[in-house]
Phi, psi and omega in degrees: 000133177279132173272137182240128180275138175245148174235112179280128183248120181230014174201167186294317180303308177301322177294311177303315178299316180293321178294316178300324178295315177301309183303317182297329180290343180050056181297149180276344176199163171220161179241142183229139172221142182231153176232135185235153161246156174207055182280316182233018175228157177289322182264147181290148179247125182291133185242319189213135170240135177242130177231132180224147170229164184300139170067016176224154179302146176288129175280133178238106188255121176279101185293340178291341184253002179255135181262000000 
């Protein structure tokens, strides 16, 4: 079984640092996954974004904590 490293992002500074690091790697591709909730609203609300590139931890971004 393959181990996947995760990097949890819960503030703007951590997000900027992680994105700058990803950009510096010049990846040939990236993967994106999103999670939404729609319990009490008509429109879905973005809750979580996961972004991955080869040989780097997957970014798990908590959208509720990012401004």
